[in-house]
ROSE-4610 file (N, C-alpha, C; in Angstrom, 1 decimal, always signed):
// ROSE-4610
residu = [M/M/M/R/R/R/M/M/M/T/T/T/I/I/I/E/E/E/E/E/E/F/F/F/L/L/L/I/I/I/S/S/S/D/D/D/E/E/E/C/C/C/L/L/L/V/V/V/R/R/R/T/T/T/S/S/S/G/G/G/T/T/T/S/S/S/D/D/D/G/G/G/T/T/T/Q/Q/Q/D/D/D/K/K/K/Y/Y/Y/F/F/F/K/K/K/D/D/D/G/G/G/T/T/T/W/W/W/F/F/F/K/K/K/L/L/L/D/D/D/R/R/R/H/H/H/G/G/G/G/G/G/E/E/E/G/G/G/M/M/M/A/A/A/E/E/E/T/T/T/L/L/L/A/A/A/S/S/S/S/S/S/V/V/V/L/L/L/N/N/N/A/A/A/I/I/I/G/G/G/F/F/F/P/P/P/N/N/N/D/D/D/L/L/L/F/F/F/V/V/V/E/E/E/Y/Y/Y/K/K/K/P/P/P/C/C/C/I/I/I/I/I/I/N/N/N/G/G/G/K/K/K/N/N/N/G/G/G/C/C/C/Y/Y/Y/S/S/S/K/K/K/N/N/N/F/F/F/L/L/L/K/K/K/E/E/E/N/N/N/E/E/E/S/S/S/F/F/F/I/I/I/T/T/T/F/F/F/Y/Y/Y/R/R/R/L/L/L/Y/Y/Y/K/K/K/N/N/N/V/V/V/T/T/T/G/G/G/R/R/R/D/D/D/L/L/L/A/A/A/T/T/T/V/V/V/C/C/C/S/S/S/K/K/K/M/M/M/D/D/D/Y/Y/Y/D/D/D/D/D/D/A/A/A/I/I/I/E/E/E/Y/Y/Y/V/V/V/I/I/I/N/N/N/F/F/F/V/V/V/K/K/K/E/E/E/Q/Q/Q/T/T/T/K/K/K/L/L/L/D/D/D/I/I/I/H/H/H/E/E/E/Y/Y/Y/L/L/L/A/A/A/N/N/N/I/I/I/F/F/F/F/F/F/L/L/L/D/D/D/M/M/M/L/L/L/I/I/I/L/L/L/N/N/N/E/E/E/D/D/D/R/R/R/H/H/H/F/F/F/N/N/N/N/N/N/L/L/L/G/G/G/I/I/I/I/I/I/Y/Y/Y/D/D/D/D/D/D/T/T/T/S/S/S/F/F/F/K/K/K/L/L/L/A/A/A/P/P/P/I/I/I/F/F/F/D/D/D/N/N/N/G/G/G/K/K/K/S/S/S/F/F/F/F/F/F/I/I/I/G/G/G/N/N/N/S/S/S/R/R/R/A/A/A/K/K/K/N/N/N/C/C/C/S/S/S/E/E/E/I/I/I/S/S/S/E/E/E/K/K/K/I/I/I/N/N/N/T/T/T/A/A/A/Y/Y/Y/A/A/A/K/K/K/V/V/V/F/F/F/S/S/S/P/P/P/S/S/S/F/F/F/K/K/K/V/V/V/N/N/N/Y/Y/Y/A/A/A/Y/Y/Y/L/L/L/K/K/K/K/K/K/Y/Y/Y/C/C/C/M/M/M/L/L/L/K/K/K/C/C/C/D/D/D/S/S/S/N/N/N/I/I/I/V/V/V/K/K/K/K/K/K/L/L/L/P/P/P/V/V/V/Y/Y/Y/E/E/E/D/D/D/V/V/V/N/N/N/Y/Y/Y/S/S/S/R/R/R/F/F/F/I/I/I/E/E/E/I/I/I/L/L/L/K/K/K/H/H/H/T/T/T/I/I/I/K/K/K]
num = [1/1/1/2/2/2/3/3/3/4/4/4/5/5/5/6/6/6/7/7/7/8/8/8/9/9/9/10/10/10/11/11/11/12/12/12/13/13/13/14/14/14/15/15/15/16/16/16/17/17/17/18/18/18/19/19/19/20/20/20/21/21/21/22/22/22/23/23/23/24/24/24/25/25/25/26/26/26/27/27/27/28/28/28/29/29/29/30/30/30/31/31/31/32/32/32/33/33/33/34/34/34/35/35/35/36/36/36/37/37/37/38/38/38/39/39/39/40/40/40/41/41/41/42/42/42/43/43/43/44/44/44/45/45/45/46/46/46/47/47/47/48/48/48/49/49/49/50/50/50/51/51/51/52/52/52/53/53/53/54/54/54/55/55/55/56/56/56/57/57/57/58/58/58/59/59/59/60/60/60/61/61/61/62/62/62/63/63/63/64/64/64/65/65/65/66/66/66/67/67/67/68/68/68/69/69/69/70/70/70/71/71/71/72/72/72/73/73/73/74/74/74/75/75/75/76/76/76/77/77/77/78/78/78/79/79/79/80/80/80/81/81/81/82/82/82/83/83/83/84/84/84/85/85/85/86/86/86/87/87/87/88/88/88/89/89/89/90/90/90/91/91/91/92/92/92/93/93/93/94/94/94/95/95/95/96/96/96/97/97/97/98/98/98/99/99/99/100/100/100/101/101/101/102/102/102/103/103/103/104/104/104/105/105/105/106/106/106/107/107/107/108/108/108/109/109/109/110/110/110/111/111/111/112/112/112/113/113/113/114/114/114/115/115/115/116/116/116/117/117/117/118/118/118/119/119/119/120/120/120/121/121/121/122/122/122/123/123/123/124/124/124/125/125/125/126/126/126/127/127/127/128/128/128/129/129/129/130/130/130/131/131/131/132/132/132/133/133/133/134/134/134/135/135/135/136/136/136/137/137/137/138/138/138/139/139/139/140/140/140/141/141/141/142/142/142/143/143/143/144/144/144/145/145/145/146/146/146/147/147/147/148/148/148/149/149/149/150/150/150/151/151/151/152/152/152/153/153/153/154/154/154/155/155/155/156/156/156/157/157/157/158/158/158/159/159/159/160/160/160/161/161/161/162/162/162/163/163/163/164/164/164/165/165/165/166/166/166/167/167/167/168/168/168/169/169/169/170/170/170/171/171/171/172/172/172/173/173/173/174/174/174/175/175/175/176/176/176/177/177/177/178/178/178/179/179/179/180/180/180/181/181/181/182/182/182/183/183/183/184/184/184/185/185/185/186/186/186/187/187/187/188/188/188/189/189/189/190/190/190/191/191/191/192/192/192/193/193/193/194/194/194/195/195/195/196/196/196/197/197/197/198/198/198/199/199/199/200/200/200/201/201/201/202/202/202/203/203/203/204/204/204/205/205/205/206/206/206/207/207/207/208/208/208/209/209/209/210/210/210/211/211/211/212/212/212/213/213/213/214/214/214/215/215/215/216/216/216/217/217/217/218/218/218/219/219/219/220/220/220/221/221/221/222/222/222/223/223/223/224/224/224/225/225/225/226/226/226/227/227/227/228/228/228/229/229/229/230/230/230/231/231/231/232/232/232/233/233/233/234/234/234/235/235/235/236/236/236/237/237/237/238/238/238/239/239/239/240/240/240/241/241/241/242/242/242/243/243/243/244/244/244/245/245/245/246/246/246/247/247/247/248/248/248/249/249/249/250/250/250/251/251/251]
x = [-18.6/-18.0/-16.8/-15.7/-14.5/-14.5/-14.3/-14.5/-13.1/-13.0/-11.8/-12.1/-11.0/-11.1/-10.6/-11.5/-11.3/-10.4/-9.7/-8.8/-9.3/-9.2/-9.7/-8.6/-8.4/-7.6/-8.6/-8.7/-9.7/-9.0/-9.4/-8.8/-9.2/-8.4/-8.7/-9.9/-10.2/-11.3/-12.6/-12.6/-13.8/-13.8/-12.8/-12.7/-13.8/-14.4/-15.4/-14.9/-14.6/-14.2/-15.3/-15.8/-16.9/-16.4/-17.1/-16.7/-18.0/-17.8/-19.0/-19.4/-18.8/-19.2/-18.6/-19.0/-18.6/-17.1/-16.5/-15.2/-14.3/-14.7/-13.8/-14.0/-13.1/-13.2/-12.9/-13.7/-13.5/-13.4/-12.4/-12.2/-13.0/-13.8/-14.5/-14.4/-14.7/-14.7/-16.1/-16.6/-17.9/-17.7/-17.9/-17.7/-18.8/-19.4/-20.4/-21.4/-22.0/-23.0/-22.6/-21.3/-20.7/-19.9/-20.1/-19.2/-18.1/-16.9/-15.7/-15.2/-15.1/-14.8/-13.5/-12.6/-11.3/-11.4/-10.6/-10.5/-9.7/-10.1/-9.4/-8.6/-9.3/-8.6/-8.0/-8.5/-8.1/-9.2/-9.7/-10.8/-12.2/-12.4/-13.8/-14.5/-13.7/-14.3/-14.8/-14.0/-14.4/-15.5/-15.6/-16.7/-18.0/-17.9/-19.1/-19.5/-18.6/-18.9/-19.5/-19.0/-19.6/-21.0/-21.2/-22.5/-23.6/-23.2/-24.2/-24.4/-23.3/-23.4/-24.3/-24.2/-25.1/-26.6/-26.9/-28.2/-28.7/-27.8/-28.1/-28.4/-27.5/-27.7/-29.0/-29.4/-30.6/-31.8/-31.7/-32.8/-33.5/-32.8/-33.4/-33.5/-34.7/-34.9/-33.8/-33.3/-32.1/-32.3/-33.5/-33.7/-33.7/-33.6/-33.6/-32.2/-31.2/-29.8/-28.9/-27.8/-26.8/-25.8/-25.5/-24.6/-23.2/-22.2/-20.8/-20.0/-18.9/-18.0/-16.6/-15.6/-14.3/-13.5/-12.6/-11.8/-10.5/-9.7/-8.4/-8.6/-8.5/-8.7/-7.3/-6.8/-5.5/-4.5/-4.5/-3.5/-3.9/-5.0/-5.4/-6.7/-6.8/-8.0/-9.3/-10.4/-11.7/-12.8/-13.9/-15.0/-15.8/-16.7/-17.6/-19.0/-19.9/-21.4/-22.0/-23.2/-23.9/-24.7/-24.8/-25.5/-27.0/-27.5/-28.9/-29.9/-29.5/-30.4/-30.6/-31.9/-32.2/-31.9/-32.0/-31.6/-32.5/-33.7/-34.6/-34.7/-33.9/-34.0/-32.9/-33.3/-32.3/-32.4/-31.2/-31.2/-31.2/-32.1/-32.2/-32.0/-30.9/-30.7/-31.7/-31.8/-32.7/-32.2/-30.8/-30.2/-30.7/-30.5/-30.8/-32.3/-33.2/-34.6/-35.0/-34.5/-34.8/-34.2/-33.0/-32.4/-33.2/-33.6/-34.4/-35.7/-36.4/-37.7/-37.6/-36.7/-36.6/-35.4/-34.4/-33.2/-32.3/-32.7/-31.9/-31.2/-30.2/-29.4/-30.2/-30.5/-31.3/-30.5/-29.2/-28.4/-28.4/-28.3/-28.3/-29.6/-30.7/-32.0/-32.3/-31.9/-32.1/-31.3/-30.1/-29.2/-29.7/-30.7/-31.3/-32.5/-32.8/-34.0/-33.5/-34.4/-34.2/-34.3/-33.6/-33.4/-34.8/-35.7/-37.0/-37.8/-37.7/-38.4/-37.7/-36.4/-35.7/-36.1/-36.2/-36.6/-38.1/-39.0/-40.3/-40.4/-39.6/-39.6/-39.2/-38.1/-37.7/-38.7/-39.2/-40.3/-41.4/-41.9/-43.1/-42.7/-41.5/-41.1/-41.1/-40.5/-40.4/-41.8/-42.6/-44.0/-44.8/-44.6/-45.3/-44.8/-43.5/-43.0/-43.1/-43.1/-43.0/-44.2/-44.9/-46.0/-45.4/-44.1/-43.4/-43.3/-43.6/-43.5/-42.1/-41.2/-39.9/-39.6/-40.6/-40.4/-39.6/-40.1/-39.4/-38.0/-37.9/-36.6/-35.6/-35.9/-35.0/-34.7/-35.8/-35.6/-34.6/-34.7/-33.8/-32.4/-32.2/-30.9/-30.3/-31.1/-30.6/-30.2/-30.9/-30.5/-29.2/-29.0/-27.8/-26.6/-26.8/-25.8/-25.3/-26.3/-26.0/-25.1/-25.3/-24.5/-23.1/-23.0/-21.7/-21.0/-21.7/-21.1/-20.7/-21.7/-21.5/-21.5/-20.4/-20.2/-20.4/-20.8/-20.9/-22.3/-23.3/-24.7/-25.2/-25.3/-25.7/-26.8/-27.3/-28.4/-28.1/-26.8/-26.5/-26.4/-26.5/-26.6/-27.9/-28.9/-30.2/-31.0/-31.9/-32.6/-33.6/-34.1/-35.2/-34.8/-35.5/-35.3/-36.5/-36.3/-37.4/-37.2/-38.3/-38.2/-39.0/-39.2/-39.9/-41.4/-41.9/-43.3/-43.7/-42.8/-43.1/-41.8/-42.0/-40.8/-40.8/-39.7/-39.5/-38.3/-38.2/-37.0/-35.8/-34.7/-33.4/-33.0/-32.2/-31.7/-30.7/-30.4/-29.4/-28.0/-27.2/-25.9/-24.9/-23.6/-22.6/-22.4/-21.9/-21.6/-20.2/-19.3/-17.9/-17.2/-17.6/-16.9/-17.5/-17.4/-17.9/-16.8/-17.1/-16.1/-14.9/-15.1/-14.0/-13.1/-13.4/-12.6/-12.6/-11.5/-11.4/-11.6/-11.9/-12.2/-10.9/-10.3/-9.0/-9.2/-10.4/-10.6/-10.4/-10.8/-10.8/-9.4/-8.4/-7.0/-6.4/-7.0/-6.5/-7.1/-7.9/-8.6/-8.1/-7.9/-7.3/-8.4/-9.5/-10.6/-11.7/-12.3/-13.4/-14.6/-14.9/-16.0/-15.7/-14.4/-14.1/-14.2/-13.8/-13.8/-15.2/-16.2/-17.6/-18.1/-17.6/-18.1/-17.6/-16.6/-16.1/-16.8/-17.7/-18.3/-19.6/-19.9/-21.0/-21.8/-23.1/-23.9/-23.9/-24.2/-24.0/-25.4/-26.5/-27.7/-28.6/-29.4/-30.3/-29.5/-29.7/-28.9/-27.5/-26.5/-25.2/-25.1/-26.2/-26.3/-27.0/-26.3/-26.9/-28.1/-28.0/-29.1/-30.3/-30.1/-31.2/-32.0/-31.2/-31.9/-32.7/-32.1/-32.9/-34.1/-33.9/-35.0/-36.2/-36.0/-37.1/-38.0/-37.4/-38.2/-38.2/-37.9/-37.7/-38.9/-40.1/-41.3/-41.5/-40.8/-41.0/-39.9/-39.0/-37.8/-38.1/-37.7/-37.9/-36.7/-35.6/-34.4/-34.3/-33.9/-33.6/-32.4/-31.6/-30.4/-29.9/-29.2/-28.5/-27.1/-26.4/-25.0/-24.9/-26.0/-25.9/-25.7/-25.9/-25.8/-24.3/-23.4/-22.0/-21.6/-22.3/-22.0/-22.4/-23.3/-23.9/-23.1/-22.1/-21.4/-20.3/-20.0/-18.8/-17.5/-16.5/-15.2/-14.2/-13.4/-12.4/-11.1/-10.0/-8.7/-8.2/-8.6/-8.3/-8.3/-7.2/-7.1/-8.2/-8.5/-9.6/-10.9/-11.2/-12.5/-12.6/-11.6/-11.6/-11.8/-11.1/-11.3/-12.7/-13.3/-14.7/-15.7/-15.4/-16.3/-16.2/-15.1/-15.0/-15.7/-15.7/-16.4/-17.9/-18.4/-19.8/-20.3/-19.4/-19.9/-20.2/-19.5/-19.8/-21.0/-21.2/-22.4/-23.7/-23.7/-24.9/-25.4/-24.5/-24.9/-26.0]
y = [-16.4/-16.1/-17.1/-16.5/-17.3/-17.9/-19.2/-19.9/-20.4/-20.6/-21.2/-22.7/-23.5/-24.9/-25.1/-25.7/-25.9/-27.0/-27.0/-28.1/-28.7/-30.0/-30.7/-31.7/-31.8/-32.9/-33.7/-35.0/-35.9/-37.2/-37.6/-38.8/-40.0/-41.0/-42.3/-43.0/-42.5/-43.1/-42.8/-41.8/-41.5/-42.2/-43.0/-43.7/-44.7/-44.7/-45.7/-46.3/-47.5/-48.2/-49.0/-48.6/-49.2/-50.1/-51.2/-52.1/-52.5/-53.1/-53.6/-52.6/-51.4/-50.5/-51.0/-50.3/-50.7/-50.4/-49.6/-49.2/-49.6/-50.6/-51.2/-50.5/-50.7/-50.2/-48.7/-48.0/-46.6/-46.1/-45.2/-44.7/-43.4/-43.3/-42.1/-41.8/-40.6/-40.3/-39.7/-40.1/-39.5/-38.9/-37.6/-36.8/-35.7/-35.6/-34.6/-34.4/-35.5/-35.5/-35.2/-35.2/-34.9/-36.0/-36.3/-37.3/-36.6/-37.1/-36.6/-37.8/-37.5/-38.6/-38.2/-39.2/-39.0/-39.3/-38.5/-38.9/-40.2/-41.0/-42.2/-42.1/-41.6/-41.4/-40.0/-39.1/-37.7/-36.9/-35.9/-35.0/-35.3/-36.5/-36.8/-35.7/-35.2/-34.2/-32.9/-32.5/-31.4/-31.8/-33.0/-33.5/-33.4/-33.9/-33.9/-32.4/-31.6/-30.2/-29.5/-29.8/-29.2/-29.7/-31.0/-31.6/-31.0/-30.8/-30.2/-28.7/-28.1/-26.7/-26.4/-27.3/-27.2/-27.3/-28.3/-28.5/-27.2/-26.7/-25.5/-24.3/-24.1/-23.0/-23.1/-24.3/-24.6/-24.2/-24.3/-24.0/-25.2/-26.4/-27.6/-27.6/-28.1/-28.0/-28.7/-28.0/-28.4/-29.8/-30.1/-31.4/-32.6/-32.3/-33.4/-33.8/-33.1/-33.5/-33.2/-33.9/-33.7/-32.7/-31.7/-30.6/-31.0/-31.0/-31.3/-30.1/-30.0/-29.0/-29.6/-29.0/-29.6/-29.3/-30.2/-29.9/-30.7/-30.5/-31.3/-32.0/-33.3/-34.2/-34.8/-34.4/-34.9/-34.8/-33.7/-33.5/-34.0/-34.7/-35.3/-34.7/-34.6/-34.0/-34.8/-34.2/-34.9/-33.9/-34.3/-33.4/-33.8/-32.9/-33.3/-32.9/-33.6/-33.3/-33.7/-33.1/-33.4/-34.8/-35.5/-36.8/-36.5/-37.1/-36.8/-37.7/-38.5/-39.4/-38.8/-38.8/-38.4/-39.7/-39.5/-40.5/-41.8/-41.7/-42.8/-43.4/-42.9/-43.2/-44.2/-45.0/-45.9/-45.7/-45.8/-45.8/-47.2/-47.4/-48.7/-48.6/-49.2/-49.1/-49.9/-49.5/-50.4/-51.8/-51.9/-53.2/-54.0/-53.4/-54.1/-54.4/-53.5/-53.7/-54.9/-55.0/-56.1/-57.4/-57.3/-58.6/-59.1/-58.2/-58.6/-59.2/-58.7/-59.2/-60.5/-60.5/-61.6/-62.6/-62.1/-62.9/-62.9/-62.0/-61.9/-60.6/-60.6/-59.4/-58.5/-57.3/-56.5/-56.1/-55.9/-55.5/-56.7/-57.9/-59.1/-59.3/-59.1/-59.2/-58.2/-56.9/-55.9/-56.0/-56.6/-56.8/-57.7/-58.5/-59.4/-58.8/-57.6/-56.9/-55.8/-55.4/-54.2/-53.0/-51.9/-50.8/-50.3/-50.1/-49.5/-50.5/-51.8/-52.8/-52.8/-52.6/-52.6/-51.5/-50.3/-49.1/-49.3/-49.8/-50.0/-51.0/-52.0/-53.1/-52.6/-51.7/-51.2/-50.2/-49.3/-48.4/-49.1/-50.2/-50.9/-51.7/-52.2/-52.9/-52.0/-50.8/-49.9/-49.4/-49.2/-48.7/-49.8/-51.1/-52.1/-52.3/-52.1/-52.3/-51.1/-49.9/-48.7/-47.7/-47.9/-46.9/-45.6/-45.6/-44.4/-44.4/-43.3/-43.1/-42.5/-43.3/-42.8/-42.3/-42.0/-41.5/-40.2/-39.3/-38.0/-38.1/-38.9/-39.2/-39.6/-40.6/-41.2/-40.1/-39.4/-38.5/-37.4/-36.9/-35.8/-36.3/-37.6/-38.2/-38.4/-38.9/-39.1/-37.8/-36.7/-35.4/-35.0/-35.1/-34.7/-35.5/-36.8/-37.7/-37.4/-37.0/-36.6/-35.4/-34.5/-33.3/-33.5/-34.3/-34.5/-35.8/-36.6/-37.8/-38.8/-39.0/-39.9/-41.4/-42.0/-43.4/-44.4/-43.9/-44.8/-44.8/-44.5/-44.5/-46.0/-46.6/-48.0/-48.1/-49.4/-49.6/-49.5/-49.2/-49.0/-47.5/-46.6/-45.2/-44.6/-45.5/-45.1/-45.8/-45.1/-45.7/-44.9/-45.4/-44.8/-44.7/-43.9/-43.8/-44.3/-45.1/-45.7/-45.3/-44.8/-44.3/-45.2/-46.5/-47.5/-47.4/-46.4/-46.3/-46.0/-45.2/-44.8/-44.7/-44.6/-44.5/-43.1/-42.6/-41.5/-41.7/-40.9/-41.0/-40.4/-41.0/-40.5/-39.3/-38.4/-37.3/-37.8/-37.0/-37.4/-37.2/-38.3/-38.2/-39.1/-39.1/-40.0/-39.7/-38.5/-38.1/-38.0/-38.6/-38.3/-38.9/-40.0/-40.6/-40.1/-38.8/-38.1/-37.3/-36.7/-35.8/-36.6/-37.9/-38.8/-39.3/-39.0/-39.6/-41.1/-41.7/-43.2/-43.8/-42.9/-43.4/-43.4/-44.6/-44.8/-44.6/-44.8/-44.6/-43.2/-42.2/-40.8/-40.3/-41.0/-40.5/-40.6/-41.4/-41.5/-40.5/-39.6/-38.6/-37.2/-36.4/-35.1/-34.0/-34.2/-33.2/-33.7/-32.7/-33.0/-33.7/-33.2/-33.9/-35.3/-35.7/-37.1/-37.9/-37.2/-37.9/-38.2/-37.3/-37.5/-38.8/-39.2/-40.5/-41.7/-41.5/-42.7/-42.9/-42.0/-42.1/-42.9/-43.8/-44.7/-44.7/-44.7/-44.8/-46.3/-46.5/-47.9/-48.6/-47.9/-48.6/-48.4/-49.4/-49.4/-49.3/-48.2/-48.0/-47.4/-47.8/-47.2/-45.8/-45.4/-44.0/-43.1/-42.0/-41.0/-40.4/-40.1/-39.4/-40.3/-41.6/-42.5/-42.7/-42.8/-42.9/-41.7/-40.5/-39.3/-39.1/-39.4/-39.2/-40.0/-41.2/-42.1/-41.5/-40.7/-40.2/-38.6/-38.1/-36.6/-35.8/-36.3/-35.5/-35.4/-36.2/-36.2/-35.3/-34.8/-34.1/-32.7/-32.4/-31.0/-30.1/-30.6/-29.9/-29.3/-28.0/-27.4/-26.5/-26.4/-25.5/-25.2/-24.1/-23.7/-23.2/-22.6/-22.2/-21.1/-20.4/-19.3/-19.8/-21.1/-21.7/-21.6/-21.6/-21.6/-20.3/-19.2/-17.9/-17.9/-18.8/-18.9/-19.8/-20.5/-21.5/-20.9/-21.4/-20.9/-21.2/-20.4/-20.6/-21.1/-22.1/-22.6/-22.6/-22.3/-22.3/-23.8/-24.5/-25.9/-26.3/-27.0/-27.4/-28.4/-29.3/-30.3/-29.6/-28.7/-27.9/-27.2/-26.5/-25.7/-26.6/-27.7/-28.7/-29.2/-29.5/-30.0/-29.0/-27.7/-26.6/-26.6/-26.8/-26.8/-28.0/-29.2/-30.3/-30.0/-29.4/-29.1/-28.2/-27.2/-26.3/-27.1/-28.2/-29.1/-29.9/-30.4/-31.3/-30.5/-29.2/-28.4/-28.1/-28.1/-27.7/-28.6]
z = [-67.9/-66.6/-66.4/-66.0/-65.8/-64.4/-64.3/-63.1/-62.6/-61.3/-60.7/-60.4/-60.4/-60.1/-58.6/-57.9/-56.4/-56.2/-55.0/-54.6/-53.3/-53.1/-51.9/-51.5/-50.2/-49.6/-48.8/-49.2/-48.7/-48.2/-47.0/-46.3/-47.1/-47.0/-47.6/-46.9/-45.7/-45.0/-45.7/-46.6/-47.4/-48.8/-49.0/-50.3/-50.5/-51.7/-52.1/-53.4/-53.4/-54.7/-55.3/-56.4/-57.1/-58.2/-58.4/-59.5/-60.2/-61.4/-62.2/-63.2/-63.3/-64.3/-65.7/-66.7/-68.1/-68.3/-67.4/-67.6/-66.4/-65.7/-64.7/-63.3/-62.5/-61.1/-61.1/-60.3/-60.2/-58.7/-58.5/-57.1/-57.0/-56.0/-55.6/-54.1/-53.8/-52.3/-52.0/-50.8/-50.4/-49.0/-49.0/-47.8/-47.7/-46.5/-46.2/-47.3/-47.8/-48.8/-50.2/-50.4/-51.7/-52.3/-53.6/-54.3/-55.0/-54.8/-55.5/-56.4/-57.7/-58.7/-59.4/-59.4/-60.0/-61.5/-62.3/-63.7/-63.9/-64.9/-65.2/-66.5/-67.5/-68.8/-69.0/-68.3/-68.4/-69.1/-68.3/-68.8/-68.4/-67.7/-67.4/-66.5/-65.6/-64.7/-65.5/-66.5/-67.3/-68.2/-68.7/-69.5/-68.7/-67.5/-66.6/-66.4/-66.2/-65.9/-67.1/-68.3/-69.5/-69.8/-69.6/-69.8/-68.9/-67.6/-66.7/-67.0/-67.4/-67.7/-68.9/-69.9/-71.1/-70.6/-69.8/-69.3/-68.5/-67.7/-66.9/-67.8/-68.9/-69.8/-70.6/-70.9/-71.7/-70.8/-69.5/-68.6/-68.1/-68.2/-67.8/-66.3/-65.7/-64.3/-63.5/-62.5/-61.7/-61.0/-60.7/-60.1/-61.0/-62.3/-63.3/-63.8/-63.3/-63.6/-62.5/-62.5/-61.4/-61.9/-61.1/-61.5/-61.0/-61.9/-61.6/-61.7/-60.8/-60.9/-60.9/-61.7/-61.8/-60.5/-60.1/-58.9/-59.0/-58.1/-57.9/-56.6/-56.6/-55.4/-55.0/-53.9/-53.5/-54.6/-55.3/-56.4/-57.7/-57.8/-59.1/-59.6/-60.9/-61.5/-61.4/-61.2/-61.1/-61.1/-60.4/-60.3/-59.1/-58.7/-57.5/-57.8/-57.0/-57.2/-55.9/-55.6/-54.4/-54.6/-53.5/-53.6/-53.9/-55.0/-55.4/-54.6/-53.7/-52.9/-51.6/-51.1/-49.7/-48.9/-47.6/-46.6/-46.8/-47.2/-47.3/-48.7/-49.6/-51.0/-51.5/-52.5/-53.1/-54.6/-55.2/-56.7/-57.2/-58.2/-58.8/-60.3/-60.8/-62.2/-63.0/-64.3/-65.2/-65.2/-65.2/-65.3/-64.0/-62.8/-61.6/-61.5/-61.9/-61.8/-62.7/-63.9/-64.8/-64.3/-63.7/-63.2/-62.0/-61.1/-60.0/-60.3/-61.4/-61.8/-62.6/-63.6/-64.5/-64.4/-63.7/-63.6/-64.8/-65.8/-67.0/-67.1/-68.1/-68.4/-69.4/-69.1/-69.9/-71.2/-71.1/-72.3/-73.3/-72.8/-73.6/-74.4/-73.6/-74.2/-75.3/-75.0/-76.0/-77.2/-77.0/-78.2/-79.3/-78.9/-79.9/-80.6/-80.3/-80.9/-81.8/-82.7/-83.5/-82.5/-82.8/-81.8/-81.4/-82.3/-81.9/-81.0/-81.3/-80.4/-79.0/-79.0/-77.7/-76.9/-77.5/-76.7/-76.2/-77.0/-76.6/-75.5/-75.6/-74.6/-73.2/-73.2/-71.9/-71.4/-72.2/-71.8/-71.2/-71.8/-71.3/-70.0/-69.9/-68.7/-67.5/-67.7/-66.6/-66.2/-67.2/-66.9/-66.1/-66.5/-65.8/-64.3/-64.1/-62.8/-61.8/-62.4/-61.5/-61.8/-62.9/-63.3/-63.8/-64.1/-64.6/-66.1/-66.7/-68.2/-68.5/-69.2/-69.3/-70.8/-71.5/-72.9/-72.8/-72.0/-72.0/-71.3/-70.3/-69.7/-70.7/-71.5/-72.5/-73.6/-74.0/-75.1/-74.7/-73.5/-73.0/-72.9/-72.4/-72.3/-73.7/-74.6/-76.0/-76.7/-76.4/-76.9/-76.4/-75.1/-74.4/-75.0/-75.0/-75.5/-76.9/-77.7/-79.1/-79.1/-78.2/-78.2/-77.6/-76.6/-75.9/-76.4/-77.3/-77.8/-76.6/-75.8/-74.6/-75.1/-75.0/-75.4/-74.3/-73.1/-72.0/-71.3/-72.1/-71.5/-71.6/-70.4/-70.4/-69.3/-69.1/-68.3/-66.8/-66.4/-65.0/-64.7/-65.7/-65.3/-65.8/-66.1/-66.4/-65.2/-64.6/-63.5/-62.8/-61.7/-60.9/-59.4/-58.7/-57.3/-56.5/-55.5/-54.7/-53.2/-52.6/-51.2/-50.3/-50.6/-49.8/-50.0/-50.7/-51.0/-52.4/-53.1/-54.5/-55.3/-56.6/-57.5/-58.2/-58.5/-59.4/-60.2/-61.3/-62.2/-61.6/-61.8/-61.3/-62.2/-61.7/-62.6/-63.5/-64.6/-65.5/-64.9/-65.0/-64.3/-65.1/-64.7/-65.3/-66.8/-67.1/-68.5/-68.8/-68.0/-68.1/-69.3/-69.8/-71.0/-72.3/-72.5/-73.6/-74.3/-75.4/-76.2/-76.5/-76.9/-77.4/-76.3/-75.0/-73.9/-74.0/-74.0/-74.1/-75.5/-76.5/-77.8/-78.6/-78.8/-79.5/-81.0/-81.5/-82.9/-83.3/-82.5/-82.8/-82.9/-82.2/-82.3/-83.6/-84.5/-85.9/-86.8/-86.3/-87.2/-86.8/-87.8/-87.6/-87.4/-88.1/-88.0/-87.1/-86.4/-85.5/-86.2/-87.4/-88.2/-88.4/-88.6/-88.8/-87.5/-86.4/-85.1/-84.7/-85.0/-84.7/-85.2/-86.4/-87.0/-86.3/-85.4/-84.7/-83.3/-83.0/-81.7/-81.8/-80.9/-81.0/-79.6/-79.7/-78.5/-78.1/-76.8/-76.2/-76.1/-75.9/-75.7/-77.0/-77.3/-78.4/-79.7/-80.5/-81.7/-81.4/-82.2/-82.0/-82.5/-83.2/-83.7/-82.7/-82.3/-81.4/-82.0/-83.3/-84.0/-84.2/-84.4/-84.6/-83.2/-82.1/-80.8/-80.5/-80.8/-80.5/-81.4/-82.7/-83.6/-83.3/-82.7/-82.4/-81.3/-80.3/-79.2/-79.3/-80.4/-80.5/-80.0/-80.3/-80.0/-78.5/-77.7/-76.2/-75.6/-76.3/-75.7/-75.3/-74.1/-73.6/-74.0/-74.4/-74.6/-76.0/-76.1/-77.3/-77.2/-78.2/-78.1/-79.5/-79.6/-80.8/-80.4/-81.4/-81.2/-80.1/-79.9/-78.9/-77.5/-77.3/-75.9/-75.5/-76.4/-76.1/-75.3/-75.6/-75.0/-73.5/-73.2/-71.8/-70.9/-71.5/-70.7/-69.9/-68.7/-67.9/-68.6/-68.2/-68.8/-67.8/-68.1/-67.3/-68.0/-67.3/-67.9/-67.9/-68.9/-69.0/-70.4/-70.8/-72.2/-72.7/-71.8/-72.2/-72.3/-71.4/-71.5/-72.8/-73.1/-74.4/-75.6/-75.6/-76.7/-76.7/-75.6/-75.5/-76.1/-75.8/-76.3/-77.8/-78.4/-79.9/-80.5/-79.8/-80.2/-80.1/-79.1/-78.9/-80.0/-80.4/-81.5/-82.8/-83.0/-84.2/-84.0/-82.8/-82.6/-82.5/-82.2/-82.1/-83.5/-84.5/-85.9/-86.4]
């Protein structure tokens, strides 16, 4: 299905400037329960769109991921998504949860462990603090990241939701730095197969395949090359390029 790209004019009164991410300060807008996110490197909005479109085409439950749509915000490329938090809910990252309980940096602690020990350590910590089992949550994310080559999955976009009485897992979100966006190493490669070897995961093992293989038995997601036929079509150079990359990672 051929889709159109919407355009929005949004006042600076709705501007939200966030800092402390792995990629610096980011400008977003929040209006009427919707987040509007501007591209920084070029193509992030389309990357977010394709990632959520893949999950939708696979048949992944809609409440387990954030759906993104591409748009133009005040003349600049980006994407938008509905706020996944209800009025009484708060999002707590794995980083913040660990910091609040131990006073330490989770990424630093995990970096000193073997990748399998680090995964088990995080799984056990979250279970102890929230009673939530995150095996399936991580397995699904690792599978998606392997397909889209997400190089910015870190402990600040993995997390839980708390409503003052109970915890639940957050939906999958923040997939924009995928498909070699911001990857300077890939620019020196001419073939997609070569570029793929320059992409590295951020948490646990740098290998997408190793992370996924460790938790593969818990993964709900399955897909093959037929999934491409189910994806929406946008008249955008980046989107077309991302589709070609996806065809290689699905193999």
